[in-house]
matplotlib code that plots the C-alpha trace (Angstrom):
import matplotlib.pyplot as plt

x = [-51.1, -53.6, -53.9, -56.5, -56.1, -58.6, -58.1, -60.9, -59.2, -59.7, -60.7, -57.3, -55.4, -51.7, -52.1, -52.9, -54.8, -57.3, -56.2, -53.1, -52.3, -52.4, -48.6, -48.3, -50.7, -49.1, -45.8, -47.5, -48.5, -44.8, -45.0, -41.6, -40.9, -40.4, -43.7, -45.5, -43.7, -45.1, -48.6, -48.4, -47.4, -50.0, -53.2, -56.1, -53.4, -55.0, -58.6, -60.5, -64.1, -64.0, -62.6, -59.2, -56.9, -53.5, -50.7, -50.7, -54.7, -55.8, -57.7, -59.9, -61.5, -64.2, -62.6, -62.1, -58.7, -58.1, -54.6, -54.4, -51.3, -50.8, -47.6, -47.3, -43.6, -41.7, -38.2, -37.0, -33.8, -35.4, -36.3, -39.6, -38.5, -40.5, -39.1, -40.6, -41.9, -43.1, -45.6, -46.3, -48.5, -49.8, -52.1, -52.5, -49.2, -46.8, -45.4, -43.6, -41.7, -39.9, -36.7, -34.8, -31.0, -29.3, -31.5, -30.3, -32.4, -31.3, -30.1, -26.3, -23.6, -23.5, -27.1, -29.1, -32.0, -32.3, -33.2, -36.2, -36.8, -37.0, -39.6, -41.7, -41.5, -42.9, -45.6, -46.6, -46.3, -49.0, -51.7, -50.7, -49.6, -46.5, -43.6, -41.0, -38.9, -38.6, -37.2, -37.2, -34.9, -32.4, -30.9, -27.6, -27.9, -27.3, -29.2, -32.9, -35.9, -38.4, -38.1, -40.6, -41.2, -43.2, -45.7, -45.7, -43.5, -45.6, -45.4, -41.7, -41.1, -42.9, -41.3, -37.8, -37.9, -39.5, -36.7, -34.3, -36.0, -35.7, -38.9, -41.2, -39.5, -37.9, -35.8, -34.8, -32.5, -31.3, -27.7, -25.5, -22.2, -19.4, -18.9, -20.5, -21.4, -20.1, -21.5, -25.0, -26.2, -25.0, -24.8, -22.1, -21.5, -18.7, -18.4, -18.3, -16.5, -15.5, -12.2, -9.4, -8.9, -12.2, -15.5, -17.4, -15.6, -16.5, -14.7, -15.0, -13.2, -13.2, -11.5, -13.5, -16.5, -20.3, -22.1, -23.4, -25.3, -26.4, -28.3, -27.7, -29.0, -28.2, -31.1, -29.6, -26.4, -26.3, -23.7, -21.0, -23.0, -24.9, -28.2, -28.2, -31.1, -30.0, -31.8, -30.5, -30.4, -28.7, -28.4, -24.9, -23.9, -22.9, -23.5, -24.4, -21.7, -19.0, -20.0, -20.1, -16.6, -15.4, -16.5, -14.9, -18.0, -18.3, -21.1, -20.4, -20.7, -19.6, -17.6, -16.2, -15.8, -15.5, -15.4, -16.2, -18.3, -18.4, -22.1, -23.6, -22.6, -23.9, -23.7, -26.0, -28.2, -32.1, -34.3, -36.7, -39.2, -40.4, -42.6, -43.6, -46.8, -48.5, -47.4, -51.1, -53.3, -51.0, -52.1, -49.5, -48.0, -45.9, -44.5, -42.4, -40.4, -39.2, -35.6, -34.9, -33.9, -30.3, -29.8, -32.1, -30.3, -27.1, -28.7, -30.4, -27.4]
y = [106.3, 105.4, 107.2, 106.1, 107.6, 107.1, 107.4, 107.4, 105.7, 108.2, 107.4, 108.5, 105.4, 105.5, 102.3, 101.5, 98.5, 100.4, 98.3, 98.4, 96.8, 98.5, 98.4, 100.3, 102.8, 103.6, 103.9, 106.4, 108.4, 108.4, 105.6, 104.2, 100.6, 100.6, 102.0, 99.5, 96.8, 97.9, 98.2, 94.7, 93.3, 95.2, 93.7, 95.6, 97.9, 97.9, 97.8, 98.1, 99.1, 98.3, 94.6, 93.6, 93.4, 92.2, 94.4, 92.9, 93.1, 94.9, 98.4, 100.0, 103.3, 104.2, 101.8, 103.2, 102.4, 102.6, 102.8, 102.3, 103.2, 102.1, 102.8, 101.8, 102.0, 105.1, 106.3, 105.0, 106.9, 110.3, 111.7, 113.9, 117.4, 120.4, 123.0, 125.9, 124.8, 126.9, 124.8, 126.8, 124.2, 120.7, 118.2, 114.3, 113.7, 116.5, 119.3, 122.4, 123.9, 127.3, 126.2, 128.8, 129.2, 126.9, 124.0, 120.8, 118.7, 115.4, 114.6, 114.1, 113.4, 117.0, 118.0, 115.0, 117.1, 120.2, 119.0, 119.5, 115.6, 116.1, 118.8, 116.9, 113.8, 115.9, 117.1, 113.5, 112.3, 115.0, 113.5, 109.9, 108.9, 107.1, 109.1, 108.3, 111.3, 111.8, 115.2, 115.7, 118.9, 119.0, 122.2, 122.7, 123.6, 127.3, 127.7, 129.1, 128.7, 126.2, 122.5, 119.7, 116.6, 113.7, 112.0, 108.6, 106.4, 107.1, 111.0, 110.6, 108.4, 110.7, 113.9, 112.4, 111.6, 115.0, 116.9, 115.4, 117.2, 121.0, 121.2, 119.8, 121.0, 124.4, 125.6, 129.1, 130.6, 134.0, 134.6, 137.6, 137.9, 140.7, 143.0, 143.6, 140.3, 140.2, 139.0, 139.9, 136.5, 133.3, 129.5, 127.7, 124.3, 122.8, 119.2, 118.9, 116.3, 115.8, 117.6, 115.2, 114.5, 116.2, 114.7, 117.9, 120.1, 120.0, 121.6, 122.0, 118.8, 118.3, 114.8, 113.3, 115.4, 114.8, 117.0, 120.3, 123.1, 126.5, 129.3, 132.8, 136.3, 139.6, 141.0, 144.1, 145.7, 147.9, 148.7, 146.7, 143.5, 141.7, 140.0, 136.9, 134.7, 131.0, 128.0, 124.4, 122.1, 119.5, 119.1, 118.4, 119.0, 122.8, 123.4, 126.9, 127.8, 125.9, 127.2, 131.0, 130.6, 129.0, 132.1, 134.4, 135.7, 133.5, 133.8, 136.0, 134.4, 131.0, 129.2, 126.6, 128.5, 132.2, 133.0, 136.6, 137.0, 140.9, 141.1, 137.6, 134.8, 132.1, 131.4, 134.1, 131.7, 131.4, 128.8, 131.5, 129.8, 126.3, 125.4, 121.8, 119.8, 118.0, 114.1, 113.0, 115.5, 117.0, 120.5, 123.2, 124.5, 127.6, 128.6, 131.9, 132.6, 136.2, 137.2, 136.7, 139.5, 138.8, 138.8, 141.8, 144.0, 143.7, 145.4, 148.0, 149.2]
z = [170.6, 167.8, 164.5, 162.0, 158.4, 155.7, 151.9, 149.6, 146.4, 143.6, 140.1, 138.7, 140.2, 139.2, 137.2, 133.7, 134.9, 137.1, 140.1, 142.4, 145.7, 149.0, 149.2, 145.7, 146.8, 150.1, 148.3, 145.8, 149.1, 150.3, 152.8, 153.7, 153.4, 157.1, 157.8, 155.4, 157.0, 160.5, 159.1, 157.6, 161.0, 162.9, 163.7, 161.9, 160.4, 157.1, 156.1, 152.8, 153.1, 156.9, 156.4, 157.3, 154.4, 153.4, 152.2, 148.8, 148.5, 145.3, 145.8, 143.1, 142.7, 145.3, 148.0, 151.4, 152.6, 156.3, 157.9, 161.7, 163.4, 166.8, 169.0, 172.6, 173.2, 174.4, 174.1, 177.3, 177.6, 177.6, 180.8, 181.1, 182.3, 182.6, 180.3, 178.3, 175.0, 172.3, 170.0, 166.8, 165.3, 166.3, 164.8, 164.7, 162.7, 163.7, 165.9, 164.6, 167.4, 167.9, 169.6, 171.7, 171.6, 173.9, 173.9, 172.3, 170.4, 171.8, 175.2, 175.4, 177.8, 179.1, 178.3, 179.6, 181.1, 179.0, 175.5, 173.3, 173.6, 177.4, 177.1, 174.7, 177.0, 179.7, 177.5, 176.7, 180.3, 181.2, 178.8, 179.4, 175.9, 174.9, 173.2, 170.6, 169.8, 165.7, 164.9, 161.3, 160.7, 163.6, 164.8, 166.4, 170.1, 169.8, 166.5, 167.2, 165.4, 163.6, 163.8, 162.9, 165.2, 163.7, 165.9, 164.5, 162.4, 159.2, 159.3, 160.4, 157.1, 154.7, 156.2, 156.2, 152.4, 151.8, 153.5, 151.1, 148.3, 148.2, 146.2, 148.9, 152.0, 152.1, 155.0, 155.2, 157.8, 158.9, 159.8, 160.6, 159.3, 160.0, 157.1, 153.9, 152.1, 148.4, 146.1, 147.5, 146.3, 145.2, 145.5, 147.4, 146.1, 148.4, 149.8, 153.6, 155.7, 159.2, 160.0, 160.7, 164.8, 165.4, 166.6, 166.1, 163.6, 159.9, 156.9, 153.1, 151.6, 147.8, 148.2, 150.9, 151.4, 150.9, 148.4, 150.0, 148.4, 150.2, 148.6, 150.1, 149.5, 151.4, 153.0, 154.4, 155.9, 159.1, 161.7, 159.9, 159.6, 157.0, 157.6, 155.2, 154.1, 153.4, 152.0, 152.2, 149.2, 151.3, 155.1, 156.3, 159.7, 160.3, 156.7, 156.9, 159.4, 157.3, 153.8, 155.1, 156.6, 153.4, 151.2, 153.9, 155.8, 159.0, 161.3, 164.3, 167.7, 166.4, 169.1, 166.5, 163.3, 164.5, 168.0, 167.7, 170.8, 170.9, 170.2, 170.7, 172.7, 170.2, 166.5, 164.9, 163.1, 163.2, 161.5, 160.2, 157.7, 156.9, 153.8, 153.1, 152.4, 155.2, 155.2, 155.4, 153.9, 151.4, 152.4, 151.9, 155.2, 155.9, 159.3, 160.2, 163.3, 163.4, 164.1, 167.8, 169.9, 170.5, 166.8, 166.0, 168.5, 166.4, 163.4, 165.5, 167.6]

ax = plt.figure().add_subplot(projection="3d")
ax.plot(x, y, z, "-o")
ax.set_aspect("equal")
plt.show()
């Protein structure tokens, strides 16, 4: 895989001297230290005005900086498997994929051949390109909806940093809980930690937990259930599922935290909307996945 990115250095350089190094400029564009190191070590990884350049070379307004990303290795332990793959958006730097419920993100001991990574490995094998799986916003196996996969190390580093900031990467989920959600909106601030003696289960733990913040808003109530919009300020494992149980309104169909399987056989949680800026172009992006049928039917019975 080769990706060439060109930056025309603007007049308003982030420097009082009118000149900064390539390294400083790339850091201002969100490049991670690891990505910069890889470019430094890559032959012809960096050029100024079509001439090879070192990472600490100065650049000035009007210069053309060329970044050449080359990746030849693949994720060796991911087996290509022909699986349905709903690609919502694709360019040279990323995918946005609408993942169905029941599909894990990564292969695991009991899901070695049915993950999103397996499906993408097949996609890349067909076009004869190397494939390294870099998922940015990981979803639980039984959570449906939108997920972003970076195509190379540079976009992965920039997107990974962005997702830590709610201002630059917004994740909105839809969930169904039983009963009438009260109050109808609010912010849940409760630290989350792994439950003692469990590899999977999490719980609110004010003594040992990591900071976790979830914003929620009631959208509608019907048939004894509430449809809730949730946005994440942090991204802890099982955050929405644990927080909603903590305030007394657990998700229906949740095998771990609320095994209420009367209307749905998986947790009623869907990654509905993603908003973020493109890691290379800086263009604003927004993607929406409608409420899936197995959740919608609960509200329409």
